[in-house]
N, C-alpha and C positions, 0 to 999 in steps of 0.2 A: 775518712781516709783519702789521701791524695791519690790522683791517678798514678799508676805505676807501670813501667815497662820493665820486663825482665831482660837480663843480658842475652839469654839464648834466643829470645824473640827478635831482638835487634840483630843478632848475628845471623839468624836464619833469613831475615829480610835482606840483609846485605848480600848473603850468599845467593839468594834468588836474583839479585841485581847483577851478579857476576863480579862483585868487588869485596874487598876487605872493609872492615869498620875502622873509622878513625876514633880513637879513644884518647881524650885529653885529661891530663892530671893538673890540678891546681890546689894549692894549700888553702884551707879555710882560714879567713882572718888576715890574708895578705892581699893588698896593703891594709885593708880593713875588712870587717865582715861584709859590709855592703859592697865594698870594692871587689871582693872575691866572688860574691854572687853575681855581680854585673859581669865580671870576667868570664864566668862559666856560661852565662847567657849569651855572651858574644861568641864563644866557641860553638855553642849549639846553633846559633843563627848563621854560622859560616862553615857548617859542614861536619861538626863533631856528632857522632852517633851515640857515644857514651861519655860520661864525665866521671872521673875519679876525684873525689874530694878528699884531700889529705887532712888528717887530724894532726895538728902540730904536736910534736913531742920533744922533750928536752934532751933526749939522747938518740938522735937519728943516725945511728951508726951505718946504715946502708945507703944513706942519701949523699949525693954529691954536694959540692959547696954552694951551688945556686939554690937548691932546695933547702939545704941546711940554713942558709941565711934567711930565707923567707919564713921558715918555721920559727926561727929565733925572733924575728920581727913580729910575727903573729902572736907569739906568747907574750912578748914584751908589751904588745898592744892590748892585752887582756883577753885574748881568745881562750875559750874554755871548751871542754868536751861537748857540752850541750849545744854549742854553736854549730857543730857539724850537722846535728839533726835539724836545726833551724834552716841551714843552707839546703839540705836535702828537700825539705818541705817546700821551700820557695822555688826550687828548680824542677820538682816533679810535675809532670803534666805538660812539659814543653816539647815532648816528642823523643827525648833521649833517655836512655837508662842511666840512673844516677847511682853510682857506687861510692862507698867509702873505702879509703885505704888507710890503714892504721897499724902501728906497732901494737903488740898485745897488751902491754901494761895499761894504756889509757882505757881499753875496753874492760879490763878487770876492775879498774877504778870506778868505771861507770856502773858495772854490773853486767855480767854476760847475758843473762836472760832479759834484763831491762833494755840493754842496747838493741838486741834483736827485735824486741817488741816495739821500741820507739822508732827504729829504722824502718820497719815494715809500715807502721802507722803513718810515717812521714812520706811514704811513697818510694823509699829506697829499694834498689834492686838487690844489693848484697854488700859483702865486706871482703876486701882483699887484705890478707894478713901476712906480710913478708917475713915475719920472724916467728910465726906459729906453724908447726908441722902437724899433719893429721894425727900422728901418734900421741900428741899432747893436747888434742883438741876435742876431747870427748864432750866437755860441757858446751863448747861452741857448736859442735855438730848437733847436739840435742836441741839447743836453743834455736839454731837456724832452721832446723826441721819443724820445730813447734810453731815458729812465726813465719815460715815461708820466705826466707831470704837466702840468697846465694852465698856460698862460702867458696872463696877462690884462693887456692893455694899455689905456691910457686914451684917450678922446676928449674934446674940449672944445667949447663952443658955437662957437668960432672955426674949428673944423676944416672944411676944404673937402671936397668930395665925393671927390676922389682920395685924400686922407688917410684919410677914413673907410673907403674900400674897402681901403686898404692895411692899416689896423689890423684891420678885420674879418677879412681873409684870414689875418693872422698870429696872431690870438688863438684860443685854444681855451677852452672853458668858457663864457665870456661876455665881452662888452666892457663896460668900466667907463666910464660916462658921468658926467663931472664936471659937475654942473648949473650951476656958476658958475665964473668965472675967479678965480684967486687961492687963498688959503689956506683950509684946512678950518675948520669950526666950526659950531655951531648958529646958525640964523637965524630971524627972525620969520616969514619966508615963503620958499617954495621958488622958485628962479629960474623965470621964465616961459619961459626958453630951454630948459629941460630936456625938455619934451614934444616940442618940435620936434627937438631933438638925438636923442632916442630914435628918432623916426620916420625921420630921415635916416640914422641908423646902421643901422637895419633895412633900409632901402632899399639901403644899400651892401653888404648881404650878411650882417649879423650875425644869427644865429638867436636869441640871447639878449642883452638889454641891461639892465644894472642901474644904478641911479642913486644916486650918493653926493654928499656935501657939503651939509649944512644941515638934514637932516631931524631933528626933535627932538620932535614931538608926534604924537598919534594922527591928528589932522586932516591934518597934512602927509603922514603915511604913507599915509593913504587917498587923498590927491590923487595922489601918485606911483604908488601901486599901480594907479591907473586906466589907466596907459599903459606902465609899465615891468615887466620880468620880476622885478626884485628891488629892494628898498628897503634901501639901505646906511646904517647909523647908527653913528657913532663918538663924537663929542664928548658927546652926551647920555648915553651909557653911562659914558664915562670921568668925566664930571662927577658922576654919581651915585655912582660908586665912590670918587672923591676926597673927596666930602663926608661919607662914612660914618665914624662914630666907632669902629666895631669890625667884625669879620667878619660877625657876624649882621646888623648894620645894613646892611652892604654888600649882602648877599644880598637883604635886603628891598627896598632901594632899586632894585637892578638888576631884580629881579622885577617891581616896579611899573612901571618904565619899559618893560620888554619886553612886559608884558601890555597896556599902553596902545597901544604901537605895533602889536602883533599884532592887537589889537582893531580898530584903524583899517584895517589891511590886510584883515582878514576882512570888514569892512563893504563892501568892493568885490569882489564875486565875479562880475565880468563876464568874458566870454570873452576869453582872451589873444589878442593879435594873432598 
């Protein structure tokens, strides 16, 4: 088994340092499988505490245009479900917690128990399921418990108190707070609903809450780091990767974005709630 860091361990370490975690999302297989692994290595080397590896899917209804385009390219290039396990195994042991983010259909196609088993064996920390709610996740809850991987569910600004309590109780690792309603993508400002959502989710029992959807600059990262346990960034990294002319340029672009975001996070070293 590969060395494995769990999400809560990383978040606790960051909390002890008085800062939020930087969590980077990248799609497996974009621009190639090797290219996506190298991109994740670059993020880890330049300040990312956790990596979310996206499993490309043919109907990514919650993703913005940048991530949709990368998933389409990855699938066209031959990326398959098993490749995400290969990427996890290659990245585990580099000091970051390695998560997978996937719509539920590819996990069903793989086999729920088999995916949990293989993810754990590869050194993966857990799985984020944006379109699976705890009410419909009995098989996944059982499999993740059996194999010791985190299950991370989402909450949104519209989530009422009883839903927040339900998600917080069902999640392990952290709760993923979607700062806006709708599809993902970089934005000029972070939703004002995010801070309130984090506070309500903590009040509902979640020990760690990380915020995603829309963060793209150091200033935004600093803002979110002031109240969340983790700052999740996807489209800004994928855009930097997509705009690079060659692998060396890709590494440079990703490093620059990661350093800016980590600099923003490090500028807010206030006590974590």
